[in-house]
C-alpha positions as CSV (number, residue, x, y, z in Angstrom):
1,M,-187.9,-118.3,-58.9
2,P,-183.8,-117.0,-58.5
3,S,-183.4,-117.8,-55.3
4,E,-179.7,-116.6,-54.8
5,S,-181.1,-112.8,-55.5
6,Y,-183.9,-113.3,-53.6
7,Q,-183.4,-113.5,-50.5
8,N,-181.7,-110.0,-51.0
9,L,-186.0,-108.5,-51.1
10,T,-187.2,-107.5,-48.1
11,D,-190.3,-108.5,-46.0
12,A,-192.1,-106.0,-47.4
13,E,-191.3,-107.3,-51.0
14,V,-192.2,-110.6,-50.2
15,S,-195.4,-109.8,-48.6
16,A,-196.1,-108.5,-51.5
17,L,-194.7,-111.3,-53.8
18,I,-197.1,-113.6,-52.0
19,K,-200.6,-111.8,-51.8
20,A,-199.6,-111.2,-56.3
21,I,-198.7,-115.4,-55.9
22,R,-202.7,-115.8,-53.9
23,A,-204.3,-113.5,-56.1
24,T,-202.8,-115.6,-59.4
25,P,-205.8,-117.7,-60.2
26,A,-204.7,-121.1,-60.9
27,G,-204.3,-122.5,-64.8
28,G,-201.5,-123.6,-67.2
29,S,-200.8,-127.5,-68.0
30,A,-198.7,-129.7,-65.5
31,T,-194.6,-128.7,-65.0
32,P,-193.2,-131.1,-66.7
33,A,-190.7,-133.9,-64.5
34,R,-187.9,-132.9,-64.6
35,T,-185.2,-134.7,-66.5
36,V,-181.5,-134.4,-67.0
37,G,-179.5,-135.7,-70.2
38,P,-176.2,-136.6,-70.7
39,L,-174.5,-133.3,-70.9
40,G,-176.6,-132.4,-67.4
41,R,-175.5,-135.9,-65.8
42,I,-171.9,-134.7,-67.3
43,G,-172.2,-131.4,-65.2
44,V,-173.9,-132.5,-61.9
45,V,-170.7,-134.9,-62.1
46,N,-167.5,-132.9,-62.6
47,G,-169.0,-129.8,-60.3
48,A,-169.9,-127.7,-63.1
49,V,-173.9,-127.2,-62.6
50,K,-174.5,-125.9,-58.6
51,F,-177.4,-126.1,-56.5
52,A,-179.8,-123.6,-55.0
53,P,-178.8,-123.9,-51.4
54,E,-174.7,-123.7,-52.3
55,V,-175.7,-120.8,-55.3
56,I,-177.3,-119.2,-52.1
57,E,-174.7,-119.3,-50.0
58,E,-172.3,-118.0,-52.3
59,Y,-174.6,-114.8,-52.9
60,A,-174.7,-114.2,-49.1
61,A,-170.8,-114.3,-48.9
62,A,-170.3,-112.2,-52.0
63,Q,-172.5,-109.0,-52.0
64,A,-172.1,-105.8,-54.3
65,A,-170.5,-103.2,-53.4
66,D,-172.5,-100.3,-51.2
67,F,-172.5,-96.8,-51.5
68,G,-174.2,-96.0,-48.8
69,P,-177.6,-94.5,-48.6
70,K,-177.3,-92.2,-51.8
71,F,-177.2,-95.2,-53.5
72,A,-179.0,-97.5,-51.7
73,E,-182.4,-98.5,-53.8
74,G,-179.5,-98.8,-56.9
75,R,-178.3,-101.2,-55.2
76,H,-181.2,-102.4,-54.2
77,I,-182.5,-103.5,-57.5
78,A,-178.9,-104.6,-58.3
79,V,-178.9,-107.3,-56.3
80,T,-182.4,-107.8,-56.6
81,V,-183.0,-107.9,-60.1
82,C,-179.7,-107.8,-62.2
83,S,-177.7,-110.2,-60.4
84,G,-179.2,-113.4,-61.0
85,C,-177.9,-113.3,-64.5
86,H,-174.8,-110.6,-64.2
87,G,-174.0,-112.3,-60.5
88,P,-173.1,-111.2,-56.6
89,T,-171.2,-109.2,-56.9
90,L,-172.6,-108.1,-60.8
91,S,-169.0,-109.0,-62.3
92,G,-170.4,-110.9,-64.8
93,K,-172.0,-114.5,-64.6
94,E,-172.2,-117.8,-67.1
95,P,-176.6,-117.8,-66.4
96,E,-176.8,-120.7,-68.9
97,P,-174.2,-122.5,-71.1
98,G,-172.9,-119.8,-74.2
99,T,-174.4,-116.9,-72.6
100,V,-172.3,-115.1,-70.6
101,A,-173.6,-111.9,-69.5
102,P,-170.7,-109.1,-68.0
103,D,-169.3,-107.1,-65.8
104,L,-172.1,-104.3,-65.1
105,S,-169.2,-102.1,-65.0
106,V,-169.8,-101.1,-68.8
107,T,-172.7,-99.8,-67.9
108,G,-171.1,-96.8,-66.5
109,S,-170.0,-95.5,-69.5
110,Y,-174.0,-95.1,-70.7
111,D,-175.1,-91.3,-69.9
112,L,-179.3,-91.2,-68.6
113,P,-180.7,-92.0,-71.2
114,T,-179.0,-94.6,-73.2
115,F,-179.0,-96.5,-70.0
116,T,-182.9,-95.5,-69.6
117,R,-183.3,-97.4,-73.8
118,L,-181.4,-100.0,-72.7
119,M,-183.5,-101.5,-70.0
120,R,-186.4,-100.2,-71.7
121,T,-185.5,-102.0,-74.7
122,G,-182.6,-104.8,-74.0
123,L,-180.5,-102.7,-77.2
124,P,-176.9,-101.3,-76.3
125,P,-175.5,-98.3,-78.0
126,D,-174.8,-100.1,-81.3
127,G,-178.6,-101.1,-81.5
128,R,-177.6,-104.6,-81.8
129,Q,-179.8,-107.8,-80.1
130,L,-178.4,-109.2,-76.8
131,K,-179.0,-112.8,-76.2
132,M,-180.8,-111.9,-73.7
133,M,-181.6,-109.0,-72.4
134,T,-183.3,-107.7,-75.4
135,G,-185.9,-110.2,-74.4
136,V,-185.5,-109.5,-70.7
137,S,-185.9,-106.3,-70.8
138,Q,-188.8,-105.8,-72.6
139,K,-191.0,-108.5,-69.8
140,A,-189.6,-108.0,-66.9
141,F,-188.0,-104.5,-66.7
142,R,-191.2,-102.6,-68.3
143,H,-192.0,-101.9,-64.9
144,F,-189.5,-100.2,-64.2
145,D,-189.9,-96.7,-63.8
146,D,-188.3,-93.2,-64.5
147,A,-187.2,-92.7,-60.5
148,E,-186.2,-96.7,-60.7
149,I,-183.6,-96.7,-63.6
150,A,-182.1,-94.2,-62.5
151,A,-181.0,-94.5,-59.5
152,L,-179.5,-98.2,-60.8
153,H,-177.9,-96.4,-63.7
154,A,-176.6,-93.6,-60.5
155,Y,-175.3,-97.2,-58.7
156,L,-174.1,-98.6,-61.9
157,V,-172.6,-95.5,-63.0
158,E,-170.8,-95.1,-59.2
159,R,-169.8,-98.9,-58.9
160,A,-167.9,-98.0,-62.5
161,Q,-166.1,-95.3,-61.3
162,K,-165.0,-97.3,-57.9
163,A,-163.3,-99.2,-60.2
164,R,-161.1,-97.3,-62.0
């Protein structure tokens, strides 16, 4: 779980998450033991791999811009959902080796229908498949309603305009 992003959940959201976990029947297969291969060991030694406490601290220190109450809902969605891949300030990050999640300023140029399509299908305006966004949007973002997508869009547009 991306605890660096989830530290921004409200008490009500944490309660709902706990309730959902408790309501989920036990099942599935045992979680395999973690193993770290040679590249992982090199990453740990040279500091390229960060552990959860360090990442949580970084996210707490660097938050996405706050543009006031009008954009609060969209900001909250961005810091609890988008920051896991796009970083604490939404300015881009490499969530997995070889995959770069861009600065979300790029979405400031999207109109609401185009942004809604991106959120529901993971497809940008040019229709190409995005390595992570396509899968994530179709699985995780399908629960967003139109009002939540509009709030997120409004926040990201404001963020892009302020960056100019």
